[in-house]
C-alpha positions in Angstrom: 13.6 25.7 39.0 15.7 22.8 39.3 19.4 22.9 39.4 21.0 20.4 36.8 24.5 19.9 35.2 23.9 22.5 32.6 22.4 25.1 35.2 18.8 25.9 36.2 16.0 24.4 34.2 12.3 25.1 34.5 10.2 22.1 35.3 8.8 22.2 31.7 12.1 21.8 30.3 13.0 18.9 32.5 9.7 17.2 31.5 10.5 17.9 27.4 14.3 16.5 28.3 12.8 13.3 29.7 10.2 12.8 27.0 12.9 13.3 24.1 14.9 10.9 26.2 11.8 8.2 26.4 11.4 8.7 22.7 14.9 8.0 21.6 14.9 5.1 23.7 11.7 3.8 22.3 12.4 0.2 21.1 10.9 -1.8 18.4 8.2 -4.3 19.7 8.4 -7.2 17.3 5.3 -8.8 18.5 3.1 -6.2 18.7 4.5 -5.0 15.1 4.0 -8.2 13.6 0.1 -8.9 15.1 -0.6 -4.9 14.2 0.0 -5.7 10.3 -2.0 -9.0 11.0 -4.7 -7.2 12.7 -5.1 -4.4 10.0 -5.1 -6.9 7.3 -7.6 -9.0 9.3 -9.9 -5.7 9.6 -9.6 -5.1 5.8 -11.1 -8.4 4.5 -7.6 -10.4 4.8 -5.7 -7.9 3.2 -3.8 -4.5 2.7 -3.3 -3.5 -0.7 0.2 -1.7 -1.2 3.2 -1.0 0.8 2.2 2.7 0.8 -1.1 1.7 2.6 0.4 -0.2 5.1 2.9 2.0 6.1 0.4 4.7 6.3 -1.9 2.8 8.4 0.7 1.8 10.6 1.9 5.4 10.9 -1.6 6.7 11.7 -1.6 3.9 14.5 1.8 4.9 15.9 1.1 8.6 15.7 -2.4 8.7 16.9 -1.8 6.3 19.8 1.3 8.3 20.7 -0.7 11.7 20.6 -3.0 10.2 23.0 -1.2 8.0 25.3 2.7 9.2 24.9 3.8 5.9 23.7 3.6 4.1 20.3 2.2 0.9 19.4 5.1 -0.9 17.4 7.8 1.2 18.7 9.0 1.9 15.0 10.8 5.0 13.7 9.3 6.6 10.8 11.3 8.7 7.8 9.9 11.7 6.1 10.1 10.4 2.7 8.6 11.9 -0.6 5.5 9.5 -0.5 5.1 10.3 3.2 6.1 8.9 6.6 7.5 5.5 6.2 8.4 2.9 8.9 12.0 2.1 9.1 11.5 -1.6 10.1 8.4 -2.4 7.9 10.5 -4.3 5.1 12.4 -6.6 7.7 9.3 -7.1 9.7 7.3 -8.2 6.7 10.1 -10.5 5.4 10.4 -12.3 8.7 6.2 -12.5 8.6 6.5 -14.1 4.8 9.4 -16.3 6.0 7.3 -17.7 9.0 4.1 -18.0 6.9 2.2 -15.4 8.8 1.6 -13.3 5.6 1.9 -13.5 1.8 3.1 -10.7 -0.3 1.6 -10.9 -3.9 2.6 -8.7 -6.6 -0.2 -7.0 -8.9 0.6 -5.4 -12.0 -2.2 -2.9 -12.0 -0.8 -0.5 -14.5 1.4 -1.2 -17.4 5.0 0.5 -16.5 4.3 1.1 -13.1 6.1 -0.9 -10.3 3.5 -3.6 -9.3 1.2 -3.3 -6.3 2.3 -5.2 -3.3 -0.8 -7.1 -1.4 -0.3 -8.0 2.1 -2.6 -11.1 2.7 -3.2 -12.5 6.1 -2.2 -16.2 6.5 -2.5 -16.4 10.2 -5.0 -14.8 12.7 -3.7 -12.0 14.7 -2.7 -12.9 18.4 -4.9 -10.0 20.0 -3.6 -11.0 23.5 -0.4 -8.8 22.7 -2.5 -5.5 23.1 -4.0 -3.9 25.9 -7.8 -2.6 25.2 -6.7 0.9 24.4 -4.3 -0.7 21.5 -7.1 -2.5 20.3 -9.6 0.5 20.1 -6.9 2.6 18.2 -6.2 -0.1 15.5 -10.1 -0.7 15.1 -10.1 3.2 14.7 -7.4 3.2 12.1 -8.9 0.4 10.2 -12.5 2.2 10.2 -11.1 5.6 9.5 -8.5 4.8 7.1 -8.9 1.5 5.8 -10.9 2.2 2.7 -8.6 5.0 1.3 -6.0 4.5 -1.0 -2.2 4.6 -0.6 -2.2 8.0 -2.3 -5.0 9.3 -0.4 -3.2 8.3 2.9 0.1 10.0 1.5 -1.8 13.0 0.8 -3.4 12.9 4.5 0.0 12.5 5.8 1.6 15.3 4.1 -0.6 17.8 5.4 0.1 16.6 9.2 2.6 18.6 11.6 4.9 15.4 12.0 5.9 15.3 8.2 5.8 19.0 7.8 7.9 19.5 10.7 10.7 17.2 9.6 13.3 17.6 7.3 13.3 15.4 4.2 14.5 11.9 4.8 15.1 12.2 8.6 13.5 10.5 11.3 10.2 12.1 12.6 9.8 12.7 16.0 7.1 11.5 17.7 6.6 14.4 19.7 5.4 16.3 16.7 2.3 14.2 17.0 1.2 16.5 20.0 0.9 19.2 17.2 -1.9 17.5 15.4 -4.9 18.2 17.2 -6.7 14.8 16.7 -10.1 14.5 17.8 -10.1 11.2 19.7 -14.0 11.6 20.5 -14.9 8.3 18.5 -12.6 6.1 20.6 
């Protein structure tokens, strides 16, 4: 037992409070974020087809990495939107990257009457020096495991996960819910 302002706490409560404080104070790492986008594009033959697919690849990278290491790669927050977890800063980051000539975003009208698909294409190589070995292994794992899936397939997978299920619609998904996924990291 530990005495605190609110009374006596069990050590597990103190650890939980500390983890929640850390998560709520996680900051966006723009350099890693931008290079994660570039790295995923690079690993997937130079492009990611669809905003939904890119959003879900980043979600799996961040939440898998958090589940294994108790920190994310990008530091972005994700909201539980109808099509699945969506990174709050994705639009801002990709707009900056386009403006700086790091990526191109093409529009492809695949189906008449539907919103065109955004295709994210690498113009620059990723700077892998911003990542540690574990982060590179995780990004490689995400590209290998999910890279051949469509945005719709990734949406369905993300809808079946504890972080999405356990979050109210349109609210920020707490990273600590990644600890309830039970991911097998035997391939790392």
